[in-house]
C-alpha positions in Angstrom: -105.7 32.3 -75.9 -102.9 29.6 -75.8 -105.4 27.1 -75.2 -106.2 27.3 -79.1 -103.9 25.1 -80.8 -104.7 26.0 -84.3 -103.6 30.4 -83.1 -101.0 28.7 -81.3 -99.0 27.0 -84.5 -99.5 29.9 -86.9 -97.8 32.1 -84.5 -95.2 29.4 -84.4 -94.8 29.1 -87.7 -94.6 32.2 -88.8 -92.0 33.6 -86.3 -90.4 30.8 -85.3 -89.6 32.3 -81.6 -86.1 31.8 -80.7 -86.7 32.0 -76.9 -90.1 31.8 -75.4 -91.2 33.2 -71.4 -94.1 32.2 -70.9 -95.6 33.4 -68.0 -99.7 33.2 -68.9 -101.5 31.2 -66.8 -104.8 31.9 -63.9 -102.5 32.3 -60.7 -106.1 33.2 -58.1 -105.8 30.4 -55.6 -109.9 30.2 -54.6 -111.5 30.5 -58.2 -109.6 27.6 -59.6 -110.9 25.2 -56.5 -114.1 26.3 -57.3 -112.8 25.8 -61.2 -110.9 23.4 -61.4 -111.5 21.9 -65.2 -110.3 25.8 -66.4 -106.9 25.8 -64.1 -106.0 22.5 -65.6 -107.4 23.8 -69.1 -104.7 26.7 -69.2 -101.5 26.2 -66.6 -101.2 22.3 -67.0 -102.6 21.5 -71.0 -102.1 25.1 -72.3 -98.6 25.0 -70.8 -97.8 21.4 -72.6 -99.2 22.5 -75.8 -96.8 25.2 -75.9 -94.0 23.8 -74.7 -94.5 20.2 -76.9 -94.6 23.9 -79.9 -91.5 25.1 -78.6 -89.9 21.6 -79.5 -91.4 21.0 -82.9 -90.6 24.3 -83.6 -87.0 24.1 -82.4 -87.2 27.0 -80.2 -83.8 27.9 -78.5 -85.0 28.4 -75.4 -88.7 27.8 -73.6 -88.8 30.1 -69.9 -91.6 28.2 -67.6 -92.6 31.5 -64.7 -93.7 28.9 -62.5 -94.9 29.3 -58.5 -93.9 28.8 -55.0 -97.6 26.9 -54.6 -96.3 25.0 -56.8 -94.9 23.7 -53.9 -96.0 21.0 -51.3 -99.2 22.6 -53.3 -102.4 22.2 -51.1 -104.5 24.2 -54.5 -105.7 23.7 -57.7 -104.2 25.8 -58.6 -100.7 25.1 -57.2 -101.0 21.6 -58.6 -101.9 22.7 -61.9 -99.1 24.9 -62.6 -96.8 21.3 -60.3 -98.3 19.2 -63.3 -96.6 22.1 -65.5 -93.4 21.9 -63.7 -93.5 18.1 -64.3 -94.0 18.4 -67.5 -91.7 20.8 -69.0 -88.9 19.2 -67.0 -90.1 15.6 -69.1 -89.6 17.4 -72.8 -85.9 18.1 -72.6 -84.9 14.1 -72.5 -87.3 13.4 -75.0 -85.2 11.6 -78.3 -84.6 14.7 -80.9 -85.6 17.8 -79.0 -83.0 20.7 -79.2 -85.2 23.0 -77.3 -83.9 23.6 -73.0 -87.3 23.1 -71.1 -86.5 26.0 -67.9 -88.2 26.8 -64.8 -88.6 29.5 -62.9 -90.3 29.7 -59.1 -90.8 32.4 -57.4 -93.3 34.4 -54.7 -95.8 36.9 -55.5 -94.6 40.0 -57.1 -95.3 43.8 -55.8 -97.6 46.0 -58.0 -98.5 42.6 -60.4 -102.5 41.9 -61.4 -104.4 40.8 -58.0 -101.9 42.0 -55.3 -102.5 42.5 -52.2 -100.8 46.6 -52.8 -103.2 48.5 -55.1 -105.9 45.9 -52.9 -105.1 47.3 -49.5 -104.5 50.4 -50.9 -107.9 50.2 -52.7 -109.4 49.6 -48.7 -108.2 52.3 -47.4 -109.3 54.9 -49.8 -112.7 53.7 -49.4 -111.9 54.6 -45.7 -111.7 50.6 -44.2 -111.9 48.2 -43.1 -108.7 46.4 -44.9 -109.7 42.8 -44.8 -106.7 40.2 -44.2 -107.5 36.3 -43.8 -105.7 35.6 -41.2 -103.4 36.8 -38.5 -100.1 35.0 -38.8 -100.3 34.4 -42.4 -97.1 35.4 -44.3 -96.0 35.6 -47.7 -92.8 35.6 -49.7 -92.1 39.6 -52.0 -90.4 40.4 -54.5 -90.5 44.1 -56.8 -91.3 43.8 -60.5 -88.2 44.8 -61.7 -86.3 42.6 -59.7 -88.0 39.1 -60.7 -87.7 40.4 -64.5 -84.7 40.3 -64.1 -83.8 36.9 -62.1 -85.8 35.6 -64.8 -83.5 36.6 -67.5 -80.1 35.6 -65.2 -81.8 32.0 -64.8 -83.5 31.8 -68.7 -79.5 32.3 -69.1 -77.9 30.5 -67.2 -80.5 28.1 -68.1 -78.7 24.6 -69.5 -82.2 22.9 -69.5 -84.0 21.1 -67.3 -83.4 22.9 -64.3 -86.3 24.4 -61.6 -84.6 28.0 -61.0 -85.7 28.3 -57.0 -85.3 32.7 -55.7 -84.3 33.8 -52.8 -86.9 36.4 -52.0 -85.7 37.1 -48.6 -87.2 38.1 -45.3 -91.5 36.4 -45.5 -94.0 39.6 -45.0 -96.0 39.4 -42.2 -99.8 40.5 -44.4 -100.8 42.0 -40.6 -97.8 43.8 -40.8 -97.9 45.2 -44.4 -101.5 46.4 -43.7 -101.0 48.5 -40.9 -97.5 50.0 -42.1 -100.0 51.0 -45.8 -102.4 52.4 -43.3 -100.1 54.4 -41.6 -98.1 54.9 -44.3 -101.5 57.3 -45.7 -101.9 59.1 -43.0 -104.6 57.4 -40.8 -103.6 55.7 -37.3 -104.7 51.2 -37.6 -107.9 49.9 -35.7 -108.7 53.9 -34.7 -109.1 54.8 -38.6 -108.8 51.9 -40.4 -110.2 48.8 -39.2 -108.3 45.7 -39.9 -111.2 42.7 -40.5 -109.9 38.4 -40.7 -111.6 36.7 -42.9 -110.7 33.4 -42.8 -108.9 31.3 -44.7 -110.0 31.3 -48.1 -110.3 27.6 -50.4 -107.6 25.8 -50.3 -104.8 29.1 -49.3 -102.1 28.4 -46.3 -100.1 30.4 -43.9 -97.1 30.3 -45.8 -95.9 29.1 -49.0 -92.3 26.8 -50.0 -90.0 27.9 -52.1 -88.7 23.6 -51.9 -90.8 20.4 -52.0 -90.4 18.4 -48.6 -86.4 16.6 -48.4 -85.3 18.9 -51.6 -82.5 19.9 -52.3 -80.8 23.3 -53.6 -77.7 23.7 -55.4 -76.5 27.1 -55.8 -75.9 29.1 -58.9 -72.7 31.8 -59.8 -76.0 34.1 -59.0 -76.5 34.2 -55.4 -79.9 34.6 -55.2 -80.9 32.4 -57.8 -80.8 27.6 -56.8 -81.6 25.1 -58.9 -84.1 23.1 -56.5 -83.6 19.0 -57.8 -87.3 18.4 -57.5 -88.0 13.8 -58.6 -89.0 13.8 -62.3 -91.5 11.9 -64.3 -91.2 10.1 -67.6 -92.2 12.0 -70.8 -94.8 8.9 -71.2 -96.4 8.8 -67.9 -96.5 12.6 -68.1 -98.0 12.7 -70.5 -100.6 9.7 -70.0 -101.9 12.2 -67.3 -102.2 15.7 -69.0 -104.1 13.3 -72.0 -106.6 12.1 -68.9 -107.0 14.9 -67.3 -107.6 16.7 -70.5 -110.5 14.2 -71.4 -112.1 15.2 -68.0 -111.7 18.9 -68.0 -114.0 18.8 -71.3 -116.4 16.6 -69.4 -116.3 19.1 -66.6 -115.9 16.9 -64.2 -114.5 18.4 -61.2 -113.8 15.2 -58.4 -111.8 13.4 -62.0 -109.7 16.3 -62.5 -109.0 17.1 -59.0 -107.9 13.1 -58.4 -105.6 13.5 -61.4 -103.7 16.4 -60.2 -103.3 14.3 -57.3 -101.9 11.5 -59.0 -100.4 13.1 -61.2 -99.1 15.7 -58.2 -98.9 12.8 -54.8 -97.7 15.5 -52.7 -100.8 17.8 -53.8 -103.2 17.4 -49.5 -106.5 20.0 -50.3 -106.9 22.5 -47.3 -110.1 24.1 -46.3 -110.8 22.9 -49.1 -114.3 20.3 -50.4 -111.4 18.2 -52.5 -110.0 17.5 -48.6 -112.4 14.7 -48.8 -110.6 12.8 -51.8 -108.2 12.7 -49.3 -108.6 10.5 -47.3 
């Protein structure tokens, strides 16, 4: 459990890791919209604690696996990851720190936990319907081996403080993916297997972005990896907000947690969510 401070410190004391790949997160968008305190507890506070331990025990590199949902977030999950990005970047410049903090940001990984393909496969095996939230929804996809390779490459080339963005090719229409899977399974869409549209879920948006509004990206020696020039925060400012959000999360004060997330991540505008009222 990455939020168990005592356990994590013991692990660092015992193993003194040289390179840390931090991929632990809650990534289910509607679930985190219902439980914001859990999202910030693991995704933001957990990341902060691990990153500070990496610096304290002088790990060589700390590679944080972020998400395209952290860009112009419309949900608590994405905002909690963007808050973690800011904290990790800010730690780079703390006096005495020798750890290189590197962030990687990319879209959906095919076949990973909660991925849409195994979900569709189960629905097709049961005879349908295959459920899609919206006929126009699109997502970026990448295979597990490619995602792992690019994370390792970014970790190798990172000098510290960068956010690396991966070129994920063209976004895929989820409806087209469902139709293709139905046909590959030997069925006819809308005849043998029906498509059912369920509506966008809380916090969900039609398309994901890899760069914040107005943000430039710089090329790297690897054609599929770019550096995103996102705005930074000073460590004292982001740490103060993380401490305040920690107290609100311990009180299970959902509204205060989301209010503070919006202060930490000003571009976080809720969509299809009970928290839209906080943006007015």
